[in-house]
N, C-alpha and C positions, 0 to 999 in steps of 0.2 A: 608903281606896285598896287594891289588889291588886293587881299586877303579874300578867299573865299567866304567866309563870313567868323564870325567873332569866333577865339579859343574855345573849345565846350567848357574847358575847366573854368574861364571866366562866370560863363553864361549859365553853369549848374555849379554855384556856392557849396555846396556840401561835395562834389568831387576837387574840386579847388584845395577845403581845406586839408582831403584826404590826402591829396599827392604835396601839401607843405609838410603837414605833417610827419609825411616818410620821409622826406627834406629833411626835417626836425631831428629826427628820430637819429640818419646815418648821418649827420655831425656831431655823435655823441657816443659812437662804438668804436673807436679808437681809432681808425684812420684818419691820417691826416686832412685837415682841411684843404692843406695844396695836391695832395695826392688825390684828391673826391675832384676838385678842379681839373685835374689833366686827365681823369677818369671823363667827366661829363665832355668834356670839350672832345674826344677822341671819341664818345661815340656818336656825340652831332657831330663830327666829319663825315664820318663813314654812312650815319642815314642821310646827309647833305638838310642837314636842319641847320639853314642862315640866322635864324632867331637865336640858337644857343651857342653857334660859332661863335657870333658875334656877342653874343651875354658871357661866356663861360670866363677869355680870356679877360672880362675887365673885373669879374670875380677873384680873379685869381690876383690880378692885378694889384689888387687892394687889399688881398692879406698876402701880399707881400714876392707873389710871383714874378719872375725875370722874362721879358722880352725873348733873351737868347733861348731860354724851355719852351712859353708859348711856342715859339717859329717854331721848333723843332719837333712838337710834337707829333705830328703826321708822321714822319722819322725815328722816331726813339728808338727805332732798335740799331739803327747806325749814327745816332749820332749819342757820344759822352758824359751828356748830362744827366741824367735817369739814373739814380740809386735802384738795385737789385725791387725793394721792396716794389720802387714804384712802375718797373719794367715787368714784375710780375702783375702787380695791379693792371698794368695796363694790358698785357694779353690777353688777362681774363677776360675786360673791356672789351678786347677786338670780338672772342672768342661768342660770348652772349651774347653779343650786338649781331653778329655774323651767325647765331643758331641754324638756316639754313644752308648753309656754307658746305657742309661737311658730314655726315653720319655721325659721327661720335661731338657732337657740339662744342663740348669741352673735355677735349682729351687729358689723360692721364697727367702726361706731362708740365701742360699748363696750370692746371689745379694742386698737381705737388708741388709746383713753382711756389706759386699762392698760399701753399699752407704754411712751407718753408719761413713766412716773411708776417705770415698774421695769425691768431689764434681765432678759436671760433668765431668769438664774437668778431670780432673784425672781419673775419671774413663774408659771414652771415652780411656784418652792415655793409660791406662791398659789392654783394654780391643785389642787397636794395640796393645801392646809389646806384648802383648801372641798371637795374631794371627800371629804375623811376626813370635815370634820366633819357632811358628808352621809349617808353610813355608820352614825355614831356614830346620828345622830335615828333614820332608817330603824331603827335596832333596839330604839333604847328605843322611839319607837313603838306601833312591832309587837306589844313587848312589853308594854306599858301600865308602863313603871321609872315607878317614884313620884319627884317634884320632889320633894327636901328630906333626901333618904334619904342620897344621897353630898354630902359639904359635904367642899370643900376643905385 
């Protein structure tokens, strides 16, 4: 496999700095790192980003995540492995990632469930993290970046 081109964020250092700064900020907003990695993995699965589907389980494992939970992320609704807060984060991830799938992209029930588990700062952090992984997914998918080339 060959990428179409280098990742645009790699080619434009200012873009990389901005995306990395956003990622850094989301690590300080009150959402557990493991939850953020679950969010990153789920959005990447939906978007078919092979680079991120390869990378984020590695990062999650490094942070202490179990194989059992990582294997179940795609079926999070049907497994007992996730907390209510993680489920709210995953539901919000799916809604924000699939914004064109429904007239009301983030229905009140999904939003309100997230509000039950995250304060306003943590919720803002979660929305930014979901947005950031979607940017990375789109950059990688558009340019057909190859999974496994990048390893943490």
